[in-house]
C-alpha positions in Angstrom: 0.2 0.0 0.0 0.9 3.6 -0.7 -0.9 5.8 1.7 1.2 9.0 1.8 4.1 10.3 0.1 6.0 13.9 -0.5 6.8 15.9 -3.5 8.9 18.6 -2.1 11.8 19.5 -4.6 13.5 22.3 -5.7 11.9 24.0 -8.7 15.1 23.6 -10.8 15.3 19.8 -10.0 11.8 19.5 -11.2 12.2 21.3 -14.4 15.4 19.5 -15.1 13.7 16.0 -14.8 10.6 16.8 -16.4 11.3 19.7 -18.8 8.5 22.0 -17.2 7.3 23.1 -13.8 4.0 23.1 -12.2 1.8 26.0 -11.7 2.0 27.8 -8.6 4.2 25.2 -7.2 4.4 24.5 -3.2 6.5 21.9 -1.5 4.1 18.9 -0.2 5.6 16.9 2.5 2.5 15.2 3.5 0.6 14.3 0.3 -2.7 12.2 1.7 -5.5 10.4 0.1 -8.3 12.9 -0.8 -6.1 15.9 -1.3 -5.6 17.6 -4.9 -2.2 16.6 -6.1 0.2 16.9 -9.0 0.1 14.6 -11.8 1.3 14.2 -15.4 -1.1 12.4 -17.8 -1.3 10.9 -20.9 -3.5 13.4 -22.4 -2.8 16.7 -24.3 0.6 18.4 -24.0 3.0 17.4 -21.3 1.8 19.5 -18.2 1.2 19.1 -14.5 -2.4 18.7 -13.6 -4.1 18.6 -10.3 -6.4 15.5 -9.4 -7.9 14.2 -6.4 -5.9 11.0 -4.9 -8.7 8.3 -4.7 -9.6 7.1 -8.0 -13.3 7.5 -8.9 -14.5 5.2 -11.9 -16.4 6.9 -14.5 -19.3 4.5 -14.0 -19.5 5.1 -10.3 -22.8 6.2 -8.6 -21.3 8.6 -6.6 -17.8 10.1 -5.6 -17.3 8.3 -2.3 -16.0 5.2 -3.9 -12.8 7.0 -4.7 -11.9 7.0 -0.7 -11.4 3.1 -1.1 -9.5 3.3 -4.5 -6.2 5.1 -3.4 -4.2 2.2 -4.8 -4.3 -0.2 -7.6 -2.4 -3.6 -7.4 -0.3 -4.0 -10.9 -1.0 -7.8 -10.5 -5.0 -7.1 -11.3 -5.2 -4.1 -13.2 -6.4 -5.8 -16.3 -9.4 -7.8 -14.4 -10.7 -5.4 -11.9 -13.7 -3.2 -13.3 -12.6 0.0 -11.3 -9.2 0.1 -13.0 -8.9 -1.8 -16.1 -10.4 0.8 -18.6 -7.9 3.6 -16.8 -5.0 1.2 -17.2 -5.9 0.9 -21.3 -6.5 4.5 -21.8 -5.5 6.7 -18.8 -2.3 6.6 -17.3 -0.4 9.1 -15.6 3.0 9.8 -13.7 2.9 11.0 -10.0 6.1 13.0 -9.2 7.4 12.2 -5.7 10.8 12.3 -3.9 9.7 10.0 -1.4 7.1 8.0 0.0 6.0 6.7 3.6 5.2 3.3 5.1 4.4 2.1 8.6 6.2 -0.4 10.4 3.8 -3.6 11.1 4.7 -4.1 14.6 2.8 -2.5 17.6 4.9 0.9 17.5 3.6 1.5 13.8 6.8 3.4 13.4 6.7 5.9 10.0 9.4 5.6 7.7 10.3 7.9 4.8 11.6 5.7 1.9 13.5 7.3 -1.0 16.0 6.7 -3.9 19.6 7.5 -3.1 21.0 10.2 -5.6 17.4 10.3 -7.0 16.1 13.7 -5.8 12.9 13.5 -7.7 11.1 10.2 -9.4 7.7 9.0 -11.0 5.4 6.5 -9.5 3.1 4.9 -11.9 -0.6 5.9 -11.5 -3.9 5.8 -13.7 -6.6 8.4 -13.5 -10.2 9.0 -14.3 -12.9 11.6 -14.9 -16.3 11.4 -13.2 -19.2 13.6 -13.5 -22.8 14.0 -12.3 -25.3 17.0 -13.0 -23.1 19.2 -10.8 -19.6 18.1 -10.7 -16.6 17.1 -12.9 -13.8 15.6 -10.6 -10.3 14.3 -12.1 -8.9 11.5 -9.8 -6.0 9.1 -9.4 -4.7 6.0 -7.9 -1.1 4.8 -7.1 0.0 1.6 -8.6 1.6 -0.8 -6.1 3.6 -4.0 -6.6 5.1 -6.6 -4.4 7.8 -5.1 -1.9 11.2 -6.0 -2.7 13.6 -7.4 0.0 14.6 -4.0 1.3 10.9 -3.0 1.9 9.7 -6.1 3.2 10.5 -5.9 6.7 8.6 -2.6 6.7 5.6 -3.4 4.3 4.7 -6.0 1.7 3.7 -3.4 -1.1 5.4 -0.7 -2.6 4.5 2.0 -5.4 5.6 1.0 -8.8 8.5 3.4 -9.5 10.3 4.4 -12.6 13.9 5.1 -12.7 14.3 6.1 -16.0 12.8 8.7 -18.5 12.5 6.0 -21.1 10.2 4.0 -18.5 8.1 7.1 -17.9 7.7 7.9 -21.5 6.7 4.5 -22.3 4.2 4.5 -19.5 2.7 7.5 -20.9 2.7 7.1 -24.4 3.2 3.4 -25.1 0.8 0.8 -26.1 -1.2 -1.4 -23.4 1.8 -4.1 -24.2 4.3 -1.9 -23.1 2.8 -0.6 -20.0 2.3 -4.4 -19.1 6.0 -5.2 -19.6 6.8 -2.4 -17.3 4.5 -3.5 -14.5 6.9 -6.5 -14.2 10.0 -5.4 -15.7 10.8 -2.0 -14.6 14.4 -1.2 -13.6 15.7 -2.2 -10.2 16.1 0.9 -7.7 18.1 1.1 -4.6 15.6 2.4 -1.9 16.8 3.8 1.6 14.8 4.7 4.6 14.8 6.2 8.1 12.1 6.6 10.8 10.2 10.0 10.8 8.0 11.7 13.3 4.3 10.3 14.0 3.4 13.8 12.8 3.1 12.4 9.5 0.1 10.5 10.5 -2.2 13.7 10.5 -2.9 14.6 6.7 -3.2 18.1 8.0 0.6 18.5 9.2 2.8 19.5 6.3 6.0 21.2 6.9 9.7 20.3 6.4 10.1 18.9 9.9 8.2 15.5 8.3 11.3 14.8 6.4 13.7 14.8 9.4 15.0 11.7 10.7 14.4 10.6 14.1 15.4 7.8 16.5 13.1 5.0 17.1 11.9 6.6 20.5 10.8 9.7 18.2 13.4 12.1 19.1 15.3 14.2 16.4 18.8 13.4 15.5 
């Protein structure tokens, strides 16, 4: 599962990686479900768009379904009714500099997980548009896959992360077969982690302090 991530990167780094900048960019240290966050879709000119985290399928009776669909398992993307249309036609990149997971013991310690020497990266996502008589909502979900040996002691799932520009472009503009290939054959990445404050548990907390490493008893180093 991926229930929190951060996108708090210097604008120069963002522009160097993607070739363009988000409008009115603001660093986000605690991106949480239900929030409107930056994504790059496969439709139109390359740009950052702001979509709600929690995918609402176009056929949903009401928008509340999105609260349950913040993640989509890579293994079942082509089978689940909520995801298969978006996987075929509506893929996106979700920019991030790290994501958070919680230990599975009684301490529920939050960890910031990142890629060494990668100040920004893209998580794989799918998006959807949903409308009724009064609303048009654009939303997305983060695709997850089985965790590698590094992450398994913390959690058994991890976001699908692209480590190369070529993979990002194939995810956005490639055929469905290209996307299927990337689900199981994306480049290996070297993740690192450290514990952070439990302030991350509250979605309203959003400051640089959430990136600070703490000791196991919660004290800052």
